C-alpha positions as CSV (number, residue, x, y, z in Angstrom):
1,M,36.4,141.5,19.3
2,A,34.1,138.6,20.3
3,Q,30.5,139.1,20.0
4,R,28.2,138.3,23.1
5,P,25.4,135.8,22.4
6,T,21.9,137.5,22.2
7,P,19.6,137.0,25.4
8,G,17.1,134.5,23.2
9,F,20.3,132.4,22.3
10,D,21.3,131.9,25.7
11,A,17.8,131.0,26.7
12,M,17.6,128.3,23.9
13,R,20.9,127.1,24.9
14,Q,19.7,126.8,28.6
15,D,16.5,125.0,27.6
16,A,18.3,122.5,25.2
17,I,20.7,121.7,28.2
18,R,17.8,121.4,30.7
19,R,16.1,119.0,28.0
20,S,19.2,117.2,27.5
21,R,19.6,116.4,31.2
22,E,15.9,115.4,31.3
23,M,16.4,112.9,28.6
24,H,19.3,111.3,30.3
25,R,17.6,111.0,33.5
26,R,14.7,109.4,31.9
27,A,17.0,107.0,29.9
28,V,18.5,105.4,33.0
29,P,16.6,101.8,33.4
30,S,14.6,101.5,36.3
31,P,15.4,98.4,38.5
32,S,13.2,95.3,37.2
33,P,11.1,93.3,39.6
34,P,12.9,89.7,40.3
35,S,11.6,87.4,37.4
36,V,9.4,84.4,38.3
37,P,11.0,81.2,36.7
38,L,8.6,79.8,34.3
39,E,7.8,76.0,34.6
40,T,8.0,74.2,31.2
41,P,5.2,71.7,30.8
42,E,5.8,68.1,29.4
43,P,5.2,68.0,25.9
44,P,2.1,66.0,25.2
45,E,2.5,62.5,23.6
46,V,0.5,61.7,20.5
47,S,-2.3,59.7,21.5
48,L,-3.3,56.3,20.2
49,S,-7.0,57.4,19.6
50,F,-5.9,60.4,17.5
51,L,-3.6,58.2,15.2
52,Q,-6.2,55.5,15.0
53,S,-8.7,58.1,13.6
54,L,-6.2,59.2,11.0
55,S,-6.1,57.3,7.7
56,I,-2.6,56.5,8.0
57,P,-0.8,53.0,7.4
58,A,-0.3,50.8,10.4
59,E,3.6,51.0,9.7
60,L,3.4,54.9,9.8
61,K,1.3,54.8,12.9
62,G,4.0,52.7,14.8
63,L,6.7,55.3,13.8
64,L,4.4,58.0,15.1
65,T,3.5,56.6,18.6
66,D,6.8,57.7,20.2
67,W,6.9,61.3,18.5
68,D,6.4,64.6,20.5
69,T,5.1,67.6,19.2
70,E,8.3,69.0,18.2
71,K,9.0,65.9,15.9
72,L,5.5,66.2,14.6
73,A,5.9,70.0,13.9
74,L,9.6,69.3,12.0
75,A,7.5,66.5,9.9
76,G,5.0,69.0,9.0
77,L,7.2,71.6,8.1
78,L,9.4,68.9,5.9
79,Y,6.0,68.2,4.1
80,L,5.2,71.8,3.3
81,L,8.6,72.5,2.2
82,Y,8.6,69.4,0.0
83,K,5.1,70.2,-1.7
84,E,6.4,73.7,-2.2
85,G,9.7,72.3,-4.0
86,A,12.4,73.6,-1.4
87,D,15.8,72.8,-1.7
88,P,16.7,69.1,-1.3
89,A,19.7,69.7,0.9
90,L,17.4,71.7,3.3
91,L,14.6,68.8,3.1
92,L,17.6,66.1,3.8
93,A,18.6,68.0,6.6
94,L,15.2,68.3,8.6
95,G,14.9,64.7,7.7
96,Y,18.2,64.0,9.5
97,I,17.1,66.1,12.5
98,L,14.1,63.8,12.7
99,L,15.9,60.7,13.2
C-alpha cells in the first residue's frame, strides 16, 4: 500500500515548483534596445614633431612616418618580447606582420 505524503512535504513540493517557475520566468531575456552603430575614429598618424623630438636615427624616422598606431603598438610589443627573451619564431611572425 502506498503511503500518502505528509502535508509538510506537499507544501515544500508546491513551494519548489513555484520557485522553479519564477526562475524560468526571470530567465527569459528582455528585449534589448536597438543598438546605435559606433563610429570608428581614424587612427592618428605619427606626427613629424613627435618623431623629431625622439633621438632616433634619420633612417628609422623615415620608416616610422607612415606608420599608424597599430603598427607602432606591434613594434613596441615586438621590442618588449625581444627584451624578455621570447621565442624567435614569435618575434619573426610579429616582424612579418609589421611588413
